[in-house]
Steps between C-alpha positions, in 0.01 A plus 500: 500500500752516779674789677760268661770451237823303523736781395351777719800695639732418209624799305606451131688763304422439136744638248380276226309595187290364211380152585712224675605707799177683541310171489717360767446795732131511428470140621677607819269805535198281460619296794529811722842641442540881491643539148663834420549530128789737434481650152723736302362847415350369178349196677495136412498488116203266492287795628506612137419163344146585391235518389290396680523724810332533830388864554657796325775415263714758664497304821691224322330209657495260203300179537838320457669692794189450714496127451811452718516801734199472734561513878803731463603852587692711248802718581705699253875500548770590251766239572729670251560770768681482836180621670286228347738231598532642852120495541491141375754406755281647775208301361704176509597551863150409605419248221497122505538437124633676194385379158655628175556404142801709413778342305807437715699791351219734573433369852868546583494860382198569717654342805274190498767237526377231744814491706515876541130511590547225754775688657294814529169329584562153661128409517427586141434223250565574127308324226595575139366396162743506199464415133779249430698293741875481557743678262205652308339662807536856369312424178145649487206253472128531452254214513476455121883466479497246792229301324712483190839412649364257759340266247138576606416652162652201324251262666195731483269518197363254244731228380513637148494866599759747619636528857249696710511697819255444782205741511623667820850584630507160671873492581490837676227363716692178576819697583293742719343204684841340559634834622213524751561146619876558529442827687267334748749215555776758557281678751445178686875433496594860574844508667602200294403628157547856381394493137325295234523536118284385219563537130226511241674262254608242754147491647374459142724199413437324836123582459492276192463219759382186327602622152851567636495162670411332165792668333745416777386135506516441121714772348232552252359842422132528611246569231209747499167339571259784477234462764609138569742359759830323415449234768123451554219414258233625482595838661395775256233715355224360273230666293145414612198587285466852639829583674832370616573281800807369676526141615785432741526126560768433759451127565359179342182500711410848380554390145267203545236735629557731205437224258177420687370853470597516130364154432831407350607136536793460743778348278738296717784657305395842651451373857834639619645845448810354327275328249301822440822700443626244258174518307434870553395598150231237441365524853467879493323477161252250644432717807473822290231334278297410802540831678406717198160339494423619858382840625762657718312552825317171480818314448674685789218424732526132412885503536479676837238249625744221403791672676696557182712817521363728238384857442410762244763707316383836653568851386645723772162658581351155542779401735434810716127416505585147617710647784200722601277203501748307718499778762143603591627809679676621183848442366603813320559786753481877426699778663540861372298407190744224410382137466752242617526130577582396853819305585458127417629385843226432762605558857316274746253448215427871454566721203751777543386854459628758249583755764657765276438572134800530269660825617539819310869593434646630823161492674650403840837673488419753768324242715785253492782750541315657800516162669880516480485798724296322770 
């Protein structure tokens, strides 16, 4: 682990709540920023999104809230009052970055218009996350809604089944990541750039990447392919004799090696990806027949030895155990009785430290406000 972090000395005022914004600011906190989470008197609503909980239920540190609020300090301010807004203005005077996910009409009412903030605090960068872009900017949006209207649900799930959402709030995380990247870019360009904006739905549509590219190139609506890939074959899950595996063949040489491991003749018609896509159904059936005869771990060992990208379909606990094995010093960190993952970004090859557990509501109000008097 390292004590030298790239964002040491950067102060972030975090007015965001729930997931996308808190995820963005947590990433900045992991990298050394001093993140002050400003909460209303009732707190971020995700504090109550339990069970499960860490500690006493009355402390309102749900596992959900804790997942995106490490490395932060909590201050309670009522921005519906003149006093709360005045105190926020004092906090912003010494801040580098403000992050919020208020709708534009609410942000304007609270005095968070980027132009006004820039006039009052010329060094301040403002990063905001909204739901919908453009004329619909004041519409509320949660991840499920964004998955639906963006087209992601339409291309997720089995081909004969219903549209399906991803198992996590993936679009909140994408928007949060893009917000963090935009905020860092604006800090680098400070003086030339005053604000950056991200919308959940626009991030979602652009995040369709190759699926979106297929639609733009052909005008044809993409299909659902279950665990398979629209452009690459074989790139999907298969059932082995005692568990499920994923085979992710990205080029023709890998496919040839896969055939060698499975002892399946390499048909010249399948030698290229285009040929495999054109004959997807028959090829997948042939591979599935060969794979279901093999034990999972024995097959994966052989595929790894042949440098064929593959792996088990792990449960979450198995994935955590794999992370622990990959980091002999331990991966999960514990503070204040709360077990948390570290940030995924390595700094000079070192894991970042969980320096602060997810805060209690208002835990640092006196501490932070006392600093304003210094």
